[in-house]
mmCIF file of the N, C-alpha and C atoms, coordinates in Angstrom:
data_MODEL
# 
_entry.id   MODEL 
# 
loop_
_atom_site.group_PDB 
_atom_site.id 
_atom_site.type_symbol 
_atom_site.label_atom_id 
_atom_site.label_alt_id 
_atom_site.label_comp_id 
_atom_site.label_asym_id 
_atom_site.label_entity_id 
_atom_site.label_seq_id 
_atom_site.pdbx_PDB_ins_code 
_atom_site.Cartn_x 
_atom_site.Cartn_y 
_atom_site.Cartn_z 
_atom_site.occupancy 
_atom_site.B_iso_or_equiv 
_atom_site.pdbx_formal_charge 
_atom_site.auth_seq_id 
_atom_site.auth_comp_id 
_atom_site.auth_asym_id 
_atom_site.auth_atom_id 
_atom_site.pdbx_PDB_model_num 
ATOM 1   N N  . UNK A 1 1  ? -3.179 -10.008 -15.411 1.00 0.00 ? 1  UNK A N  1 
ATOM 2   C CA . UNK A 1 1  ? -3.143 -8.770  -16.155 1.00 0.00 ? 1  UNK A CA 1 
ATOM 3   C C  . UNK A 1 1  ? -2.884 -7.616  -15.198 1.00 0.00 ? 1  UNK A C  1 
ATOM 4   N N  . UNK A 1 2  ? -1.970 -6.735  -15.576 1.00 0.00 ? 2  UNK A N  1 
ATOM 5   C CA . UNK A 1 2  ? -1.609 -5.603  -14.740 1.00 0.00 ? 2  UNK A CA 1 
ATOM 6   C C  . UNK A 1 2  ? -2.424 -4.368  -15.151 1.00 0.00 ? 2  UNK A C  1 
ATOM 7   N N  . UNK A 1 3  ? -2.713 -3.534  -14.165 1.00 0.00 ? 3  UNK A N  1 
ATOM 8   C CA . UNK A 1 3  ? -3.416 -2.283  -14.413 1.00 0.00 ? 3  UNK A CA 1 
ATOM 9   C C  . UNK A 1 3  ? -2.903 -1.238  -13.429 1.00 0.00 ? 3  UNK A C  1 
ATOM 10  N N  . UNK A 1 4  ? -3.207 0.016   -13.698 1.00 0.00 ? 4  UNK A N  1 
ATOM 11  C CA . UNK A 1 4  ? -2.763 1.109   -12.850 1.00 0.00 ? 4  UNK A CA 1 
ATOM 12  C C  . UNK A 1 4  ? -3.795 1.360   -11.753 1.00 0.00 ? 4  UNK A C  1 
ATOM 13  N N  . UNK A 1 5  ? -3.297 1.620   -10.544 1.00 0.00 ? 5  UNK A N  1 
ATOM 14  C CA . UNK A 1 5  ? -4.187 1.891   -9.410  1.00 0.00 ? 5  UNK A CA 1 
ATOM 15  C C  . UNK A 1 5  ? -3.612 3.018   -8.567  1.00 0.00 ? 5  UNK A C  1 
ATOM 16  N N  . UNK A 1 6  ? -4.497 3.750   -7.924  1.00 0.00 ? 6  UNK A N  1 
ATOM 17  C CA . UNK A 1 6  ? -4.123 4.812   -6.979  1.00 0.00 ? 6  UNK A CA 1 
ATOM 18  C C  . UNK A 1 6  ? -4.370 4.255   -5.574  1.00 0.00 ? 6  UNK A C  1 
ATOM 19  N N  . UNK A 1 7  ? -3.338 4.349   -4.733  1.00 0.00 ? 7  UNK A N  1 
ATOM 20  C CA . UNK A 1 7  ? -3.406 3.783   -3.384  1.00 0.00 ? 7  UNK A CA 1 
ATOM 21  C C  . UNK A 1 7  ? -3.204 4.891   -2.363  1.00 0.00 ? 7  UNK A C  1 
ATOM 22  N N  . UNK A 1 8  ? -4.119 4.976   -1.392  1.00 0.00 ? 8  UNK A N  1 
ATOM 23  C CA . UNK A 1 8  ? -3.987 5.898   -0.252  1.00 0.00 ? 8  UNK A CA 1 
ATOM 24  C C  . UNK A 1 8  ? -3.422 5.121   0.917   1.00 0.00 ? 8  UNK A C  1 
ATOM 25  N N  . UNK A 1 9  ? -2.365 5.656   1.528   1.00 0.00 ? 9  UNK A N  1 
ATOM 26  C CA . UNK A 1 9  ? -1.735 4.955   2.645   1.00 0.00 ? 9  UNK A CA 1 
ATOM 27  C C  . UNK A 1 9  ? -1.021 5.927   3.557   1.00 0.00 ? 9  UNK A C  1 
ATOM 28  N N  . UNK A 1 10 ? -0.789 5.503   4.774   1.00 0.00 ? 10 UNK A N  1 
ATOM 29  C CA . UNK A 1 10 ? 0.023  6.245   5.735   1.00 0.00 ? 10 UNK A CA 1 
ATOM 30  C C  . UNK A 1 10 ? 1.397  5.595   5.779   1.00 0.00 ? 10 UNK A C  1 
ATOM 31  N N  . UNK A 1 11 ? 2.436  6.423   5.780   1.00 0.00 ? 11 UNK A N  1 
ATOM 32  C CA . UNK A 1 11 ? 3.800  5.946   5.975   1.00 0.00 ? 11 UNK A CA 1 
ATOM 33  C C  . UNK A 1 11 ? 4.215  6.392   7.370   1.00 0.00 ? 11 UNK A C  1 
ATOM 34  N N  . UNK A 1 12 ? 4.593  5.437   8.213   1.00 0.00 ? 12 UNK A N  1 
ATOM 35  C CA . UNK A 1 12 ? 4.935  5.738   9.601   1.00 0.00 ? 12 UNK A CA 1 
ATOM 36  C C  . UNK A 1 12 ? 6.447  5.597   9.786   1.00 0.00 ? 12 UNK A C  1 
ATOM 37  N N  . UNK A 1 13 ? 7.063  6.715   10.202  1.00 0.00 ? 13 UNK A N  1 
ATOM 38  C CA . UNK A 1 13 ? 8.507  6.741   10.480  1.00 0.00 ? 13 UNK A CA 1 
ATOM 39  C C  . UNK A 1 13 ? 8.711  7.399   11.832  1.00 0.00 ? 13 UNK A C  1 
ATOM 40  N N  . UNK A 1 14 ? 9.411  6.708   12.723  1.00 0.00 ? 14 UNK A N  1 
ATOM 41  C CA . UNK A 1 14 ? 9.748  7.245   14.048  1.00 0.00 ? 14 UNK A CA 1 
ATOM 42  C C  . UNK A 1 14 ? 8.554  7.876   14.759  1.00 0.00 ? 14 UNK A C  1 
ATOM 43  N N  . UNK A 1 15 ? 7.419  7.200   14.689  1.00 0.00 ? 15 UNK A N  1 
ATOM 44  C CA . UNK A 1 15 ? 6.236  7.654   15.410  1.00 0.00 ? 15 UNK A CA 1 
ATOM 45  C C  . UNK A 1 15 ? 5.407  8.714   14.713  1.00 0.00 ? 15 UNK A C  1 
ATOM 46  N N  . UNK A 1 16 ? 5.823  9.189   13.551  1.00 0.00 ? 16 UNK A N  1 
ATOM 47  C CA . UNK A 1 16 ? 5.081  10.199  12.796  1.00 0.00 ? 16 UNK A CA 1 
ATOM 48  C C  . UNK A 1 16 ? 4.522  9.568   11.533  1.00 0.00 ? 16 UNK A C  1 
ATOM 49  N N  . UNK A 1 17 ? 3.277  9.892   11.215  1.00 0.00 ? 17 UNK A N  1 
ATOM 50  C CA . UNK A 1 17 ? 2.670  9.337   10.006  1.00 0.00 ? 17 UNK A CA 1 
ATOM 51  C C  . UNK A 1 17 ? 2.420  10.446  8.999   1.00 0.00 ? 17 UNK A C  1 
ATOM 52  N N  . UNK A 1 18 ? 2.501  10.064  7.735   1.00 0.00 ? 18 UNK A N  1 
ATOM 53  C CA . UNK A 1 18 ? 2.263  11.004  6.642   1.00 0.00 ? 18 UNK A CA 1 
ATOM 54  C C  . UNK A 1 18 ? 1.393  10.315  5.610   1.00 0.00 ? 18 UNK A C  1 
ATOM 55  N N  . UNK A 1 19 ? 0.295  10.972  5.231   1.00 0.00 ? 19 UNK A N  1 
ATOM 56  C CA . UNK A 1 19 ? -0.590 10.430  4.212   1.00 0.00 ? 19 UNK A CA 1 
ATOM 57  C C  . UNK A 1 19 ? 0.091  10.539  2.853   1.00 0.00 ? 19 UNK A C  1 
ATOM 58  N N  . UNK A 1 20 ? 0.121  9.436   2.119   1.00 0.00 ? 20 UNK A N  1 
ATOM 59  C CA . UNK A 1 20 ? 0.700  9.395   0.772   1.00 0.00 ? 20 UNK A CA 1 
ATOM 60  C C  . UNK A 1 20 ? -0.356 8.858   -0.178  1.00 0.00 ? 20 UNK A C  1 
ATOM 61  N N  . UNK A 1 21 ? -0.345 9.346   -1.401  1.00 0.00 ? 21 UNK A N  1 
ATOM 62  C CA . UNK A 1 21 ? -1.175 8.809   -2.470  1.00 0.00 ? 21 UNK A CA 1 
ATOM 63  C C  . UNK A 1 21 ? -0.211 8.448   -3.593  1.00 0.00 ? 21 UNK A C  1 
ATOM 64  N N  . UNK A 1 22 ? -0.160 7.158   -3.933  1.00 0.00 ? 22 UNK A N  1 
ATOM 65  C CA . UNK A 1 22 ? 0.762  6.714   -4.978  1.00 0.00 ? 22 UNK A CA 1 
ATOM 66  C C  . UNK A 1 22 ? -0.021 6.067   -6.106  1.00 0.00 ? 22 UNK A C  1 
ATOM 67  N N  . UNK A 1 23 ? 0.562  6.083   -7.288  1.00 0.00 ? 23 UNK A N  1 
ATOM 68  C CA . UNK A 1 23 ? 0.019  5.364   -8.426  1.00 0.00 ? 23 UNK A CA 1 
ATOM 69  C C  . UNK A 1 23 ? 1.010  4.270   -8.770  1.00 0.00 ? 23 UNK A C  1 
ATOM 70  N N  . UNK A 1 24 ? 0.528  3.055   -8.908  1.00 0.00 ? 24 UNK A N  1 
ATOM 71  C CA . UNK A 1 24 ? 1.391  1.920   -9.174  1.00 0.00 ? 24 UNK A CA 1 
ATOM 72  C C  . UNK A 1 24 ? 0.658  0.896   -10.027 1.00 0.00 ? 24 UNK A C  1 
ATOM 73  N N  . UNK A 1 25 ? 1.422  0.040   -10.657 1.00 0.00 ? 25 UNK A N  1 
ATOM 74  C CA . UNK A 1 25 ? 0.854  -1.061  -11.420 1.00 0.00 ? 25 UNK A CA 1 
ATOM 75  C C  . UNK A 1 25 ? 0.666  -2.243  -10.471 1.00 0.00 ? 25 UNK A C  1 
ATOM 76  N N  . UNK A 1 26 ? -0.469 -2.920  -10.596 1.00 0.00 ? 26 UNK A N  1 
ATOM 77  C CA . UNK A 1 26 ? -0.719 -4.095  -9.752  1.00 0.00 ? 26 UNK A CA 1 
ATOM 78  C C  . UNK A 1 26 ? -1.613 -5.080  -10.477 1.00 0.00 ? 26 UNK A C  1 
ATOM 79  N N  . UNK A 1 27 ? -1.626 -6.300  -9.959  1.00 0.00 ? 27 UNK A N  1 
ATOM 80  C CA . UNK A 1 27 ? -2.488 -7.334  -10.522 1.00 0.00 ? 27 UNK A CA 1 
ATOM 81  C C  . UNK A 1 27 ? -3.766 -7.446  -9.685  1.00 0.00 ? 27 UNK A C  1 
ATOM 82  N N  . UNK A 1 28 ? -4.678 -8.303  -10.130 1.00 0.00 ? 28 UNK A N  1 
ATOM 83  C CA . UNK A 1 28 ? -5.963 -8.451  -9.439  1.00 0.00 ? 28 UNK A CA 1 
ATOM 84  C C  . UNK A 1 28 ? -5.814 -8.924  -7.997  1.00 0.00 ? 28 UNK A C  1 
ATOM 85  N N  . UNK A 1 29 ? -4.872 -9.832  -7.740  1.00 0.00 ? 29 UNK A N  1 
ATOM 86  C CA . UNK A 1 29 ? -4.695 -10.351 -6.378  1.00 0.00 ? 29 UNK A CA 1 
ATOM 87  C C  . UNK A 1 29 ? -4.208 -9.258  -5.424  1.00 0.00 ? 29 UNK A C  1 
ATOM 88  N N  . UNK A 1 30 ? -3.231 -8.476  -5.862  1.00 0.00 ? 30 UNK A N  1 
ATOM 89  C CA . UNK A 1 30 ? -2.730 -7.378  -5.022  1.00 0.00 ? 30 UNK A CA 1 
ATOM 90  C C  . UNK A 1 30 ? -3.817 -6.347  -4.787  1.00 0.00 ? 30 UNK A C  1 
ATOM 91  N N  . UNK A 1 31 ? -4.571 -6.030  -5.833  1.00 0.00 ? 31 UNK A N  1 
ATOM 92  C CA . UNK A 1 31 ? -5.677 -5.071  -5.709  1.00 0.00 ? 31 UNK A CA 1 
ATOM 93  C C  . UNK A 1 31 ? -6.697 -5.566  -4.685  1.00 0.00 ? 31 UNK A C  1 
ATOM 94  N N  . UNK A 1 32 ? -7.056 -6.834  -4.778  1.00 0.00 ? 32 UNK A N  1 
ATOM 95  C CA . UNK A 1 32 ? -8.001 -7.423  -3.834  1.00 0.00 ? 32 UNK A CA 1 
ATOM 96  C C  . UNK A 1 32 ? -7.455 -7.372  -2.407  1.00 0.00 ? 32 UNK A C  1 
ATOM 97  N N  . UNK A 1 33 ? -6.169 -7.695  -2.257  1.00 0.00 ? 33 UNK A N  1 
ATOM 98  C CA . UNK A 1 33 ? -5.544 -7.671  -0.931  1.00 0.00 ? 33 UNK A CA 1 
ATOM 99  C C  . UNK A 1 33 ? -5.526 -6.259  -0.344  1.00 0.00 ? 33 UNK A C  1 
ATOM 100 N N  . UNK A 1 34 ? -5.291 -5.247  -1.175  1.00 0.00 ? 34 UNK A N  1 
ATOM 101 C CA . UNK A 1 34 ? -5.247 -3.855  -0.688  1.00 0.00 ? 34 UNK A CA 1 
ATOM 102 C C  . UNK A 1 34 ? -6.597 -3.397  -0.150  1.00 0.00 ? 34 UNK A C  1 
ATOM 103 N N  . UNK A 1 35 ? -7.671 -3.989  -0.632  1.00 0.00 ? 35 UNK A N  1 
ATOM 104 C CA . UNK A 1 35 ? -9.014 -3.588  -0.204  1.00 0.00 ? 35 UNK A CA 1 
ATOM 105 C C  . UNK A 1 35 ? -9.647 -4.577  0.777   1.00 0.00 ? 35 UNK A C  1 
ATOM 106 N N  . UNK A 1 36 ? -8.868 -5.527  1.255   1.00 0.00 ? 36 UNK A N  1 
ATOM 107 C CA . UNK A 1 36 ? -9.354 -6.509  2.225   1.00 0.00 ? 36 UNK A CA 1 
ATOM 108 C C  . UNK A 1 36 ? -8.827 -6.141  3.611   1.00 0.00 ? 36 UNK A C  1 
ATOM 109 N N  . UNK A 1 37 ? -9.694 -6.169  4.603   1.00 0.00 ? 37 UNK A N  1 
ATOM 110 C CA . UNK A 1 37 ? -9.249 -5.815  5.956   1.00 0.00 ? 37 UNK A CA 1 
ATOM 111 C C  . UNK A 1 37 ? -8.296 -6.852  6.539   1.00 0.00 ? 37 UNK A C  1 
ATOM 112 N N  . UNK A 1 38 ? -8.385 -8.087  6.092   1.00 0.00 ? 38 UNK A N  1 
ATOM 113 C CA . UNK A 1 38 ? -7.543 -9.156  6.637   1.00 0.00 ? 38 UNK A CA 1 
ATOM 114 C C  . UNK A 1 38 ? -6.239 -9.304  5.856   1.00 0.00 ? 38 UNK A C  1 
ATOM 115 N N  . UNK A 1 39 ? -6.316 -9.319  4.529   1.00 0.00 ? 39 UNK A N  1 
ATOM 116 C CA . UNK A 1 39 ? -5.147 -9.642  3.706   1.00 0.00 ? 39 UNK A CA 1 
ATOM 117 C C  . UNK A 1 39 ? -4.271 -8.433  3.369   1.00 0.00 ? 39 UNK A C  1 
ATOM 118 N N  . UNK A 1 40 ? -4.668 -7.225  3.730   1.00 0.00 ? 40 UNK A N  1 
ATOM 119 C CA . UNK A 1 40 ? -3.852 -6.063  3.366   1.00 0.00 ? 40 UNK A CA 1 
ATOM 120 C C  . UNK A 1 40 ? -2.519 -6.050  4.108   1.00 0.00 ? 40 UNK A C  1 
ATOM 121 N N  . UNK A 1 41 ? -2.414 -6.769  5.234   1.00 0.00 ? 41 UNK A N  1 
ATOM 122 C CA . UNK A 1 41 ? -1.141 -6.849  5.971   1.00 0.00 ? 41 UNK A CA 1 
ATOM 123 C C  . UNK A 1 41 ? -0.034 -7.464  5.112   1.00 0.00 ? 41 UNK A C  1 
ATOM 124 N N  . UNK A 1 42 ? -0.388 -8.401  4.235   1.00 0.00 ? 42 UNK A N  1 
ATOM 125 C CA . UNK A 1 42 ? 0.584  -9.039  3.341   1.00 0.00 ? 42 UNK A CA 1 
ATOM 126 C C  . UNK A 1 42 ? 1.226  -7.978  2.446   1.00 0.00 ? 42 UNK A C  1 
ATOM 127 N N  . UNK A 1 43 ? 0.414  -7.129  1.854   1.00 0.00 ? 43 UNK A N  1 
ATOM 128 C CA . UNK A 1 43 ? 0.907  -6.085  0.958   1.00 0.00 ? 43 UNK A CA 1 
ATOM 129 C C  . UNK A 1 43 ? 1.671  -5.027  1.752   1.00 0.00 ? 43 UNK A C  1 
ATOM 130 N N  . UNK A 1 44 ? 1.167  -4.649  2.906   1.00 0.00 ? 44 UNK A N  1 
ATOM 131 C CA . UNK A 1 44 ? 1.831  -3.632  3.724   1.00 0.00 ? 44 UNK A CA 1 
ATOM 132 C C  . UNK A 1 44 ? 3.255  -4.052  4.076   1.00 0.00 ? 44 UNK A C  1 
ATOM 133 N N  . UNK A 1 45 ? 3.433  -5.305  4.483   1.00 0.00 ? 45 UNK A N  1 
ATOM 134 C CA . UNK A 1 45 ? 4.770  -5.780  4.850   1.00 0.00 ? 45 UNK A CA 1 
ATOM 135 C C  . UNK A 1 45 ? 5.705  -5.807  3.648   1.00 0.00 ? 45 UNK A C  1 
ATOM 136 N N  . UNK A 1 46 ? 5.212  -6.264  2.506   1.00 0.00 ? 46 UNK A N  1 
ATOM 137 C CA . UNK A 1 46 ? 6.047  -6.338  1.305   1.00 0.00 ? 46 UNK A CA 1 
ATOM 138 C C  . UNK A 1 46 ? 6.413  -4.940  0.801   1.00 0.00 ? 46 UNK A C  1 
ATOM 139 N N  . UNK A 1 47 ? 5.458  -4.029  0.753   1.00 0.00 ? 47 UNK A N  1 
ATOM 140 C CA . UNK A 1 47 ? 5.712  -2.683  0.249   1.00 0.00 ? 47 UNK A CA 1 
ATOM 141 C C  . UNK A 1 47 ? 6.561  -1.854  1.196   1.00 0.00 ? 47 UNK A C  1 
ATOM 142 N N  . UNK A 1 48 ? 6.416  -2.055  2.476   1.00 0.00 ? 48 UNK A N  1 
ATOM 143 C CA . UNK A 1 48 ? 7.184  -1.268  3.450   1.00 0.00 ? 48 UNK A CA 1 
ATOM 144 C C  . UNK A 1 48 ? 8.675  -1.427  3.177   1.00 0.00 ? 48 UNK A C  1 
ATOM 145 N N  . UNK A 1 49 ? 9.111  -2.656  2.952   1.00 0.00 ? 49 UNK A N  1 
ATOM 146 C CA . UNK A 1 49 ? 10.533 -2.908  2.723   1.00 0.00 ? 49 UNK A CA 1 
ATOM 147 C C  . UNK A 1 49 ? 10.996 -2.470  1.343   1.00 0.00 ? 49 UNK A C  1 
ATOM 148 N N  . UNK A 1 50 ? 10.168 -2.677  0.328   1.00 0.00 ? 50 UNK A N  1 
ATOM 149 C CA . UNK A 1 50 ? 10.625 -2.415  -1.032  1.00 0.00 ? 50 UNK A CA 1 
ATOM 150 C C  . UNK A 1 50 ? 10.346 -0.990  -1.516  1.00 0.00 ? 50 UNK A C  1 
ATOM 151 N N  . UNK A 1 51 ? 9.206  -0.423  -1.182  1.00 0.00 ? 51 UNK A N  1 
ATOM 152 C CA . UNK A 1 51 ? 8.826  0.886   -1.727  1.00 0.00 ? 51 UNK A CA 1 
ATOM 153 C C  . UNK A 1 51 ? 9.075  2.041   -0.764  1.00 0.00 ? 51 UNK A C  1 
ATOM 154 N N  . UNK A 1 52 ? 9.178  1.766   0.527   1.00 0.00 ? 52 UNK A N  1 
ATOM 155 C CA . UNK A 1 52 ? 9.368  2.825   1.523   1.00 0.00 ? 52 UNK A CA 1 
ATOM 156 C C  . UNK A 1 52 ? 10.498 2.457   2.478   1.00 0.00 ? 52 UNK A C  1 
ATOM 157 N N  . UNK A 1 53 ? 11.741 2.382   1.975   1.00 0.00 ? 53 UNK A N  1 
ATOM 158 C CA . UNK A 1 53 ? 12.859 2.020   2.851   1.00 0.00 ? 53 UNK A CA 1 
ATOM 159 C C  . UNK A 1 53 ? 13.013 3.041   3.979   1.00 0.00 ? 53 UNK A C  1 
ATOM 160 N N  . UNK A 1 54 ? 13.278 2.561   5.158   1.00 0.00 ? 54 UNK A N  1 
ATOM 161 C CA . UNK A 1 54 ? 13.424 3.439   6.311   1.00 0.00 ? 54 UNK A CA 1 
ATOM 162 C C  . UNK A 1 54 ? 12.139 3.654   7.083   1.00 0.00 ? 54 UNK A C  1 
ATOM 163 N N  . UNK A 1 55 ? 11.003 3.245   6.508   1.00 0.00 ? 55 UNK A N  1 
ATOM 164 C CA . UNK A 1 55 ? 9.724  3.388   7.212   1.00 0.00 ? 55 UNK A CA 1 
ATOM 165 C C  . UNK A 1 55 ? 9.586  2.270   8.238   1.00 0.00 ? 55 UNK A C  1 
ATOM 166 N N  . UNK A 1 56 ? 8.968  2.590   9.359   1.00 0.00 ? 56 UNK A N  1 
ATOM 167 C CA . UNK A 1 56 ? 8.706  1.568   10.370  1.00 0.00 ? 56 UNK A CA 1 
ATOM 168 C C  . UNK A 1 56 ? 7.587  0.643   9.913   1.00 0.00 ? 56 UNK A C  1 
ATOM 169 N N  . UNK A 1 57 ? 6.543  1.224   9.327   1.00 0.00 ? 57 UNK A N  1 
ATOM 170 C CA . UNK A 1 57 ? 5.437  0.445   8.768   1.00 0.00 ? 57 UNK A CA 1 
ATOM 171 C C  . UNK A 1 57 ? 4.592  1.353   7.895   1.00 0.00 ? 57 UNK A C  1 
ATOM 172 N N  . UNK A 1 58 ? 3.717  0.735   7.110   1.00 0.00 ? 58 UNK A N  1 
ATOM 173 C CA . UNK A 1 58 ? 2.741  1.493   6.335   1.00 0.00 ? 58 UNK A CA 1 
ATOM 174 C C  . UNK A 1 58 ? 1.358  0.943   6.649   1.00 0.00 ? 58 UNK A C  1 
ATOM 175 N N  . UNK A 1 59 ? 0.356  1.783   6.411   1.00 0.00 ? 59 UNK A N  1 
ATOM 176 C CA . UNK A 1 59 ? -1.034 1.372   6.646   1.00 0.00 ? 59 UNK A CA 1 
ATOM 177 C C  . UNK A 1 59 ? -1.825 1.761   5.399   1.00 0.00 ? 59 UNK A C  1 
ATOM 178 N N  . UNK A 1 60 ? -2.299 0.769   4.663   1.00 0.00 ? 60 UNK A N  1 
ATOM 179 C CA . UNK A 1 60 ? -3.043 1.001   3.431   1.00 0.00 ? 60 UNK A CA 1 
ATOM 180 C C  . UNK A 1 60 ? -4.515 1.253   3.775   1.00 0.00 ? 60 UNK A C  1 
ATOM 181 N N  . UNK A 1 61 ? -5.077 2.314   3.180   1.00 0.00 ? 61 UNK A N  1 
ATOM 182 C CA . UNK A 1 61 ? -6.498 2.600   3.364   1.00 0.00 ? 61 UNK A CA 1 
ATOM 183 C C  . UNK A 1 61 ? -7.326 1.960   2.251   1.00 0.00 ? 61 UNK A C  1 
ATOM 184 N N  . UNK A 1 62 ? -6.954 2.233   0.989   1.00 0.00 ? 62 UNK A N  1 
ATOM 185 C CA . UNK A 1 62 ? -7.693 1.634   -0.120  1.00 0.00 ? 62 UNK A CA 1 
ATOM 186 C C  . UNK A 1 62 ? -6.920 1.792   -1.420  1.00 0.00 ? 62 UNK A C  1 
ATOM 187 N N  . UNK A 1 63 ? -7.351 1.039   -2.428  1.00 0.00 ? 63 UNK A N  1 
ATOM 188 C CA . UNK A 1 63 ? -6.798 1.144   -3.773  1.00 0.00 ? 63 UNK A CA 1 
ATOM 189 C C  . UNK A 1 63 ? -7.972 1.317   -4.727  1.00 0.00 ? 63 UNK A C  1 
ATOM 190 N N  . UNK A 1 64 ? -7.762 2.145   -5.767  1.00 0.00 ? 64 UNK A N  1 
ATOM 191 C CA . UNK A 1 64 ? -8.796 2.418   -6.748  1.00 0.00 ? 64 UNK A CA 1 
ATOM 192 C C  . UNK A 1 64 ? -8.178 2.269   -8.137  1.00 0.00 ? 64 UNK A C  1 
ATOM 193 N N  . UNK A 1 65 ? -8.826 1.525   -9.002  1.00 0.00 ? 65 UNK A N  1 
ATOM 194 C CA . UNK A 1 65 ? -8.355 1.394   -10.381 1.00 0.00 ? 65 UNK A CA 1 
ATOM 195 C C  . UNK A 1 65 ? -8.499 2.727   -11.096 1.00 0.00 ? 65 UNK A C  1 
ATOM 196 N N  . UNK A 1 66 ? -7.478 3.057   -11.899 1.00 0.00 ? 66 UNK A N  1 
ATOM 197 C CA . UNK A 1 66 ? -7.556 4.299   -12.684 1.00 0.00 ? 66 UNK A CA 1 
ATOM 198 C C  . UNK A 1 66 ? -7.272 4.008   -14.155 1.00 0.00 ? 66 UNK A C  1 
# 
């Protein structure tokens, strides 16, 4: 089941980071991964390429259901 969540993350481009807050639809597994210190790398790698083209990497802080 999909639900809406607010995600706080840093987008890093050419050595500069910018705090972003996005709202997106996600499932329970993605939500769990975003709030896990170990598994959030999976989401960061997937989102960096698809949602933030041109970014060197992203760093997710947390996700909150809304």
